[in-house]
TORDOZA-959618 format. One record per residue (C-alpha): x, y, z. Coordinates in steps of 0.001 Angstrom, whole numbers, plus 500000, padded with zeros to 6 digits. Example, Ala and Ser with C-alpha at 12.3 -4.5 7.8 and 13.67 -1.06 7.14 Angstrom:
<atoms>
512300495500507800/513670498940507140/
</atoms>
This chain:
<atoms>
277891495646484938/277501493714481766/274720494809479128/273613492948475949/272024494752473572/270567494755470065/272112497251467211/270055497533463990/270311500245461517/270446500467457746/268575498232455585/266314496118457117/268242492841458330/266753488976458749/268467489373462494/270418492488464225/273534492171465540/274111491184469341/276910492726470993/277957492593474804/278845495909476302/280210496090479937/279523499388481682/281359500677484510/279445502815486507/276729505273486315/279130507469483830/279139505096481204/275547504318482015/274949508030481248/277017507824477981/275315504822476770/271690506682476818/271973507741473333/273126504560471910/269925502840473240/267686505401472372/269517505986468627/269653509598469348/270430512283472238/267443512752474309/266432516094474902/264145517229477531/263288513796478115/262170510994480581/263723507775480100/263083504174481592/265116501326480574/264301498004482177/266824495530483304/266788491511482998/268717489170485016/271773488874487243/273877491053485021/271291493511483946/270584493080480483/268820495780478767/265267495574477632/262248497718476702/263011501447476766/260265504405477565/260577507653476475/258456510525476671/258847514480477165/259290515753480651/256006516629481930/256206520308482584/253988520521485698/255112519143489033/251291518360489715/251250515730487236/254319513961488171/252744511318490509/250059510169487991/252637510327485349/255042508547487126/252679505785487749/251314505016484257/254787505137483257/256203502639485488/253225500332484639/253674500597480930/257291499957481201/256408496769483494/253326495904481070/255071496187478004/258556494271479033/257106491453480253/254601490979477148/257946490996475064/260654489442476694/259431488886480737/259072490475483473/261780493019484629/264238492544487208/264989496242487928/264611499670485934/267430502728485328/265533506498485267/267249509179483157/266177512902483617/267601514575480686/267138518568480413/269679521363479867/269564524370481834/266693527420481442/268023530836480478/269575531760484118/269462528477485214/272341526391486541/272845522722485629/272459521712489441/269100523790489368/267975521265486725/268771518523489284/267277519776492458/263967521008490383/263870517405488941/264772515303492109/260951515019493196/259980513521489774/263121510880489832/262008509916493792/258375509489492449/259542507402489798/261670505207492135/258815504797494550/256157503854491422/258496500970490142/259231499856493938/255401499034494012/255668496953491368/258396495082492799/260882496391490273/263439498494492326/264962501203490579/269206500585490744/270050503738489274/268727507444488468/270297509684486900/269931513608486049/271851514365482611/272678518205482040/274998520117480053/277252517607479079/277352516467482953/275398513752485296/274495513486488485/273011510602490524/269808510707492473/270966507083494069/273817507577495812/273789506904499525/273542509882502292/277043509146503344/278706509374499784/279829512731498768/278476513986495571/279759516940493720/277546520022493109/278589520617489820/278164517048488673/280662515016486686/281229515190482881/280367512578480826/283252510482479124/284909512015476321/282974510963473013/284401507535471751/285986506417474600/283662503932476018/283295500608475418/279688501520473978/281094504037472015/283795501425470265/281173498897470456/278850500770468366/281528501937466091/282691498468465286/279595497426463888/279066500526461649/276267502741463937/276856505970463872/277363508761466565/273725509487467693/272587513046467237/270291515162468980/266479514223468955/265746517916468066/267733517433464493/265888514459463803/262514516399464807/263759519065463050/263668517441459607/259803516637460030/258277519826460700/258510523418459181/261290525761459676/260525528376462040/262736530498459949/261152530328456845/258350532129455252/255342529885454710/252936532654453188/253120531069449692/252548527768450715/249683528647452784/248079530503450528/248410527087448055/246948525074450710/244186527265450632/243721526791447148/243962523792446752/241650522908449985/238917524936447753/239309523176444753/240229519649446147/237553519484448789/234065519547447079/235899516920444655/236988514549447562/232585514999448843/231325514078445574/231232510568444803/231438510499441342/234513513082441034/236440511292443789/238220508732441714/239234511951439688/240836513572442311/242306510588443758/244297509666440500/245484513428440251/247105513152443302/248333509963442964/249954510791439303/251414514055441184/253070511872444159/254109508937441736/255851511878439474/257380513559442850/259064510351443649/260652509997440558/261846513390440718/263579512152443813/264691509340442640/266781511008440211/267889513323442604/271721512824443697/272141511381446827/273800513605450065/274473512441453249/274615516064454810/271063516392456143/270422520179455957/271726520107452492/269565516975451544/266702518453452669/267383521808450787/267411519818447567/264433517877448543/262143521220449234/263199522379446045/262249519485443792/258430520486445081/256403524088444112/253887525095446688/250907523917444024/251691520862443645/253114520030447485/249879521939448636/247618519057446245/249693516138447612/248843517088451066/245404517460451149/245108514341448922/247065511981450906/244069513007453670/242040510655451953/242508506623452815/242382505259449642/245101507420448260/247235507339451511/247182503339451599/248288502955447939/251128505476448649/252113503597451716/253018500649448986/256229502882447860/258312501405450656/260496498733448527/264214498592448687/263977500375444997/261484503175446499/262121503485450325/264682506061450365/262672508451447709/260192508036449701/260886508270453278/262358511878451689/259504512944449565/257163512259453374/259418514333455126/259533517297452728/255655517130452596/255925517123456245/257584520171456746/255260522056453990/252239521254456362/252226525245457847/249762527736459281/246090525948459647/247560523014458055/249671521777460610/247538518847461512/247579517917458076/251213516537458856/249838513890460757/249457511704457315/253168512079455969/255242511817458868/253109508696459517/254461507556455875/257981508608456964/257568506822459621/256625503663458087/258883503529455558/261353504391457960/260687501196460243/260360499194456739/263772499996455993/265430499311459305/265922502850460862/263609502546464154/264693505480465544/263196507691462787/259969505638462546/259585506035466072/260459509774466118/257996510165463114/255068508115464681/255540509833467823/254824513151466208/252218512157464103/250559510840467339/251076514468468732/249353515782466356/246852513238466173/246120510788468837/243449508940467144/244804508354463851/244529504971463485/247404503810461055/249930505744462988/248893504121466215/248645500620464558/252479501363463271/253456502787466794/252760499781468034/254158497272465960/257326499162466237/257676499061469678/256613495593469831/259387494300467587/257329493158464747/258499492497461340/257827494957458773/258164492406456557/254231491304457253/253128494414456521/254886494941453461/253469491606452245/250084492304452966/250553495463450625/251669493053447617/248988491231447989/246317493913447855/248517495271445081/248228492114443361/244335491842443749/243795495198442493/245392494608439320/243966491270438910/240577492932439421/241672495922436720/242677493042434416/239067491337435094/237027494242434178/239240495253431289/238379491894430025/234810492188430634/231937489418431653/233580485697432024/231323483544428988/229176480658429965/232171478070430163/234127480884432368/236437480311429459/236946483937428319/234986487086427978/231251486835426488/230832488309423333/228190488300420723/229232487352417357/228530488971414264/225667487376411784/227221484807409373/230447484366412090/230848481599414723/231884482633417802/235603482314418940/237283481938422923/240527482924422530/242838480718425093/
</atoms>
């Protein structure tokens, strides 16, 4: 089976690199899944659309595995419809699909138990896609480094213990990904861990700081004559923090990098920024920090603030998560963008900014369109401040209107 796919990572580029990879059997298909998503899925249901005679990869849809079997019939139907609808809108109606169910065994459970427990869900998905004339040519369960196929004919023996995934780096997909500079995908839980508070840390001081900042800032944000003061304070603190992040040395090891970034913020200023960013005007100004010279520091700052949203303030993380997703997308990291935006929508499904960005990423739109719009808004704001500083325009539109002192002639500077 020959698959062609677009690999894109790092800084945004005009065109992603297109490569062709031949996958030989379900084992290599299971091995390719992390490269298709950009991470190793855990507790995930994944649908992949296929196009054409040779099965070119198309749209991908990943959701958390629905826990209750009672949800499976409705879930299967909705996911199949979503895959077909979105694929048709973007690249054409799919000719087939592949299903992946990824889950490691729970305590006391064997991998083969996971396979059998999820078998009815795989069958529901095969039926739902078939009803839309999109046959599922393969349905795989991936658990504990092994894979099982739900599509083998009855006469074909299937080992109860499954089949081990190919050794890392041994498949054509892995070799091709390395040749275009793609890193080996890490687990989804590692990406999510960088965007949420650590369960091992003591969050009491940060929670107290958020309580104090809320008591101080909320009255200002609700009072018309003081809201601008609160906005200026938030933006001032956030700009200062951004500059500290830009000046800090770049560390490639994620855990050390996050530890360094956390040390750059104290509890009080983090609390003010978290609460102040809930204001749409402040958030929109902060979203402008996605240009190449600022983006790396900005996404690190938004991650660090999301990790400070603790206790009853966990829902406040929707804003820094959305900003992290926006900056990640603007620099070509669609994997983190999707994860961050999905986490934001999990906290607030009605958050319009996150929904628009999530749709834009999934639709394959160019983030430069949004950056250009932000630049235009920034120019309008600067010109507006300049006009306000000059004062009212004179009768001939030639400059500031002013009253000349007695005995002097009024003069207009050009």
